[in-house]
N, C-alpha and C positions, 0 to 999 in steps of 0.2 A: 525438677525444672529449676533452672538457675534464676534467682531473684536479681533483677537489675538494680544497681545503686539508685537510691532515691534522693540523695543530697550530694552537694559538691564534695563534702568531706568523704563520703563513701566512695565516690568516683575516684578520688585521688588514691584512696586506700586500695582500690581494686587494681591499681597499676595502669589504668587507662592512659594512653598517650594521644595527644591531639595530632591530627594530620589533615592536610587540605583535601578537598574533594578530588582533585586531580591525582594526588598520591593514593587515595583510597581506590579510585578507579583503576589505576595502574597495578596496584597490589592484587586486586581481585581478578583483573584480566590475566595477569601472569600466572596466578594460581590456577585459573581455569585452563589455561594453555598447557600447564605442566601435567594436569590430569588427563589431557587429551579429550576433554568433553567436546562432542560435536552434535549439533552445530554450535558455533561460537555464540550466536544470537538466535534465540527461538523465533520461528515464524519468518525468517529471512531466507528466501529461496534464490539460488542462482548467483550469489555474491561471494561464495566461499573462496574462490581463487582470484577475484578481481577487486571488489569493493572492500570486503571485510579486512584483508591485510592492510589496506590504507587506513581504515578506521582504527585498527589495532595500533599501527605506527603512531597515529595522531595521539591516541590515549597514552601510549608509553612515553611520547615526547612531551606530554602535558599541554598539547595544543588545543585552543578553541578551533572549531572546524566549520566549514561550510560545505554542504552537499549540493552539487550542481547536477541537475538532470531535468528532463521533461516530465510532464505530469504522469502520474501513475507508475512511478519507478520506486515506490516504497520509501521515499525520503522521510516522510513523517513517521512511518512505522519504525524505521531505523533509528530515528532520534529518540522515540519513546522507549525502544527496547534497550537503550543504553543504561536504564536504571537497573538492569540485571547485573551490572558490574558494581553496584553500590552495596554497602553493608545492609544487612536486614534491618537494623535499627541503629540510630545514633543518639547520644545524649544532647539535649538542648535545655536552656533555661526555661523553666515552666512558664507558660503564658507569653513567651516572646513571639512577636509578629514575624521576626526575620531569622528565627532558628539559631540564635546565638549559641556558640560553644561556651560552656560555663568557665573554661580556663581563660578565655580571651573574648569577653563580650564586646560588641562594637556599638550597640545602640545605647542611648542615654539611660533608658529605663533599666536595662539589665546591668549596666555598670553601677548604677546607684544601688540596685538590689544586692549585687555581690558585695559591694562595699559595706552595706548595712548588715547582711546576714552571714557573710563569710562562708564557712563550711556547712552552714545550715541552709544555704540557698537550695530551694527545691528544684528537682529536675523532672523532665518528661523525656520519653523515648519516642523518636520520630521514625516511622517506618519508611522504607525506600519509596513506596508508592506516592508518598506525599512530598517527595523531594524533587519532583519534576513539574515544571510549569511551561506552558506553551502559549504562544500568541500568533495569530495570523496577521501579518502586516497589512494594514490598509491605510490609505492616505489620511483618514480621519483620526488615527491614533494620536493621543496626546502624551505629553510628558507625565501628566498625572496618572495615565493608565500604566505606563511602563515603570516610572520611577517614584512618583508620589506627589502629594499635594497637601497644603495646609488644611487641617480639619477644622471647619468653622465651629463645630460643637466644642472642641477643646479650647478654642479661643474664647468662646462665650463663657466657659467655665472659669476664665480669669487668667489664662496663660498669655504671655506675649507672643507675637508672631515670630520673633526670633528664637523662641524656645524650641529646641529640637523635639520636645515631647508633643508639640502640636502637629507633627507630620503624620499623615496617613500614608503608609508605604504602598508603592505600586507593585506590580507583578515581579519585576526583576529583584528588588531587595527581598521579597518574600520567598524567592528561590535560593536565598543564601544557603551555602553548604549543600547545594544540589545542582541540578542541570536545568538550564533555561533554553528552550527551543523557540526559534522564531521562523515562521514559514514565510516564503516570498519576501525576503529581506529588501530587495530593491524597491518595493512598494512603500517603504517607510519614507515620510517626508524628510528632507535634508536636516531640518532643525531637530527632528527626533533622532536621526542617525547620530548627530553631534552629541545629544544627551546620552545615547547608548555608548558612544565611544568614551565619553567622560567617565562613566561608571565602570567601564571595562579597563581603561588605560590609566586614568588619573585617580581612580578610586574616590571620587568626590561626587556629591550631588548638589545641584543648584536648583532650589525651589523658590520661585518668586524673589530672586535676588539674594536669598539666604543660602550660604554655602556651608555644607557640613562634610566632614571626612567620613567616608563609609567604605572601608576596605572589604568589599564583599568577596566571598569565596565561592566561585562559580565555574562551571564548564558551560560555555556558550556554544550552541550548535544551531546553525542557520541553514535554510534551504533556499534555493533560487533556481529559476530557469536560466540556462546558460546564455540565451539571447538577451535577457534583461540584465543579467549580471555583468556582461561584457560591454553593454552599451554605455557610452560616455554620458555622465550626468545622472545615471540612475542610482549610483551609490558613491558616497564620498570616499576618496582614495585612502585617507587615514583609517577609516573603518575597515575597508577591504584589506589593508595591510595588517590589521589586528588579528585576522584569522590565520593561525599558524599553518593549517593544512586545508587544502582544497581537494575534495574527493568527488570524482565524477561517477555518477550512477549510470545504469543502463537498463534496457528492457531485457527480459529473459532471452538468453542466447539460443536456446533450443526449444523445440515443441514440447519435449518432456517436462522442462521446467515450467513452461506456461501452463500445462495441464496440472502440474502439482499445485500451482498457485490457485488455479480455478477450483480444484477439488477442496482446497483448504479454506477458501473464502466464500464459496457459494452458499446461498440460503438453502436449507434442507427442504425437499418437496413434501407435500402433505402426507402424513403417515397412513391415511386410509387408502392411498393408491401406491402400489409398488412401482417404482421407477427403475429401469435399467437403461443406462446410457452406454451404448457400445463404444469401445475404445476408438473406433474409426471416426465416430461422430465427435468425440472430444478432440481428436486430431484435426478435424476439419475446422472446428471453432478456433483452435489455436493457430492453425495455418492462415486463417482469415486475418487475424491480427498481425501475424508476421508479414503477410502479403501487403497489408495496408501500410506497414512501416517501410516497405520497400517501394511503394507506388509513387511515381513522380506526380501523380494527380492529387495526392494528399499532402497537406502541409506537414512537413516533418519537424519544423521548428516548434509547432504546438505539440507534436508527439501523438502517439496512439496508445492510450492508457491500457494497462492490464485490466482496469475496470471494464473495458469494453469486452474482453474475453469472458470475464466473470458474468457480466450482464447477459451476454449472448448465450452462455452456457445455461443460465437460469431460465431465460426465455425459451430456449430449445426444449428443456425438460418440461416447462409449464405448458407448452403447446401439445406435447405428447400426453400430458395428464388430461388436458382439455379434450383431446380426441378420445382417450380411453373412457372418460366419463360419458361422452356422447354416444360412443359405439357399444358401451357395456363391456369393454374388455377389462381383464383383470390385471394386465401389465401394460405400463406406459413405456414405449420405446421410441425415441426420436428417429426421424427419417430425414432423407435429403429434402423432401418437399416441405419440411418444417423450416428450412433455412430462410424462406421468404419472410418469415415473421420476426427475423432478427433485425429488421430495419428500425424498429422502435428502440432497441437497445444499442444501435450503432449510430443513428443520425446525430445525436448530440455529442458524440465522442470523437468525431473526426471532422476535419475542416477540408472540404473538397475545394481544390483550386480551380477546377473547371467552372466557368461562369455561365455557360449556355444552359438553358432550361432542359432538364431531363438528363444532363450529363452525370449528375450525382448517382442516379440509379444505375446508369451504365457502368460507372467506375466500380461501384460496389458489386454489381453482378459479375464483372470481369474478375474481381478479387475472389468472389465466391467460387466461380468456376475453376480458377487457378488452384484454390485450396482443395477442392474435391479431386481434381486431376492429380495433384501432388500426393494426396493420401492414397488414392487408388493405385498409383504407380508404385507406392511404397509397399503395398501388400500383394498386388497382382500384376499380371501382364494380360493384355487383351486376348492374346492367343490361348489363354487357359479356358476361354468360354466359347470355343468354336461351335460346339453342339448347341449351345443356347442361341448364338447368332444364327445358326442354321435353321432353328425353329422359326425365328422371325423372318428369315428368307422364304420360308414356306407359307408365310401369311399370318403368323401369330402377331397380334398387337396387344399392348397392355396399357391401359389408362391408369395413371397413378395420381394421387392427391393427398393432401394432409388430412382430409376428412374421411377418407375411405377406410373401412375396416380391414384388418389384416387378412381375414378369410378370403377377401376378393383376390388378393395377390396369390395366396396359396392355391386357390382353384385355378387361376389363370395360368400359372407356371406349372402346377402339378409336380410330379416327381422329377427331380433334377439332380443328378450326381454332382454337377458342377456347383450348384448352390449348396449342396451338402458339404462339399469340400471347402467352399468359402466359409461356411459357418465354423468348421473345424479349424481352418487356418486362422480365423479371427478369434478363436477361443470363446465362442458364444454358444449358449444353450439352444437346442432345436425346439423353439417355441414359435407359434404362429406369428406373434407380434415381432419377434426378433427376426424371423425369416423374411417378413415383409420389409423390414428396414434394410436387411442385407440385399434383398432383390433390388430395391430402389438404388442402393449404392452401386451395385454391379451394373445395372442398366445405365445409370448416369455416367459411370466410368467408361462404358463401351461407347456411349454417345460422344463423350469428350475425346475418345480415341478414334472417332469417325467410323465406328463400326455399326452404329444404329442412328436413325434419324429421330428427332424429337419435335413434336408440335405442341406448343403451349397455348392454352385457351382457358380463360375464366378460372384461374387458380389450379387448373389440372394440367397434366401433360400426357401426351400419347407417344409411346415409344413404338417405332415401326422400322422396317428395313427399307 
């Protein structure tokens, strides 16, 4: 194991060369691209051909950047993942609050220390995880939070107010030689935006009228909602001009990408209950989010977060677990009738523009039916189930509900070659709980294709001809 230099003299003897954080990011990005490592950023799904090339261009150009997008488009995750392009460790002057490079310290304390100790100046090695700082912009943020403030304890120790050593640095200077991320940039008060601009552009800090030169080495990445960012008066023009690249994010473009995110982000179900979520139910959840993003009755300026898909997926599995526990079944499998319980994970994540009472439920019910119909049409045609429809024409009726045991479905339908074929087509095992879920899916698909009637009552539904 290589021993890192522990003093300034040892660092110089090792041949270490100082580079800015933007040069470091560019070097590591290009090295990763040469090796063909994919994905470019871990945990970022659906941006390979759209967003990530723009981010890469910004890093290669040495630009600070702003990510524009509605809520739930992985802007914060993208900002945080940029630390993957930083070196594993960098040398800093030991004990420095703002991570000074020993070759060129910028704070008074470290300048004095290097002048006194020279090559014996002690070093520390800072890991990449500690080189990222983030702040959510709110109207009550102060200059002290972001940039710094005079520390009254240091003044009480006998220092003058004008002494640079009295300053307690804020979050931005403490990110020196790293990445500073600020979420919802337009929510910063104008006077705070001016302070941020000064430290980005002019490289100086003004604290209580005392001005010091502080040439920070930073990559600044901000995020904003496009509607807020483009509104006049929400962000000062010089600060907007300071961001070299503006990158537009987006929601997953395909159902498959939405499902991949859902699978990666969901909370795991309880280990004592086996859970099997059929692929078609995952598709329905993803289609509901895509349908909401297309709906004229839902505010698109606020967006429909991917977190809605994740929450719906978790609630769907949870209701299946709850049913399995109540009915004593060994396998929890979500069904179409479980979809009514997704209201709790949907209500707070969409803004319905219909104002009439009851319209909210109608809008979401329409989106849900559209999702089921789209997924059914993707896998089947109604004509594939003529024999099953024929049995209903002969008088068969089936009552379904989220609380009913799977055995009820199996007894009511009995042997059915069409259900067997549906199981095989969907790539699912032939178990009673899975069969019940597929039966509900097929019956609902036939109803939406106007081949069966459906009467809803008290949380249950009766399918008939």
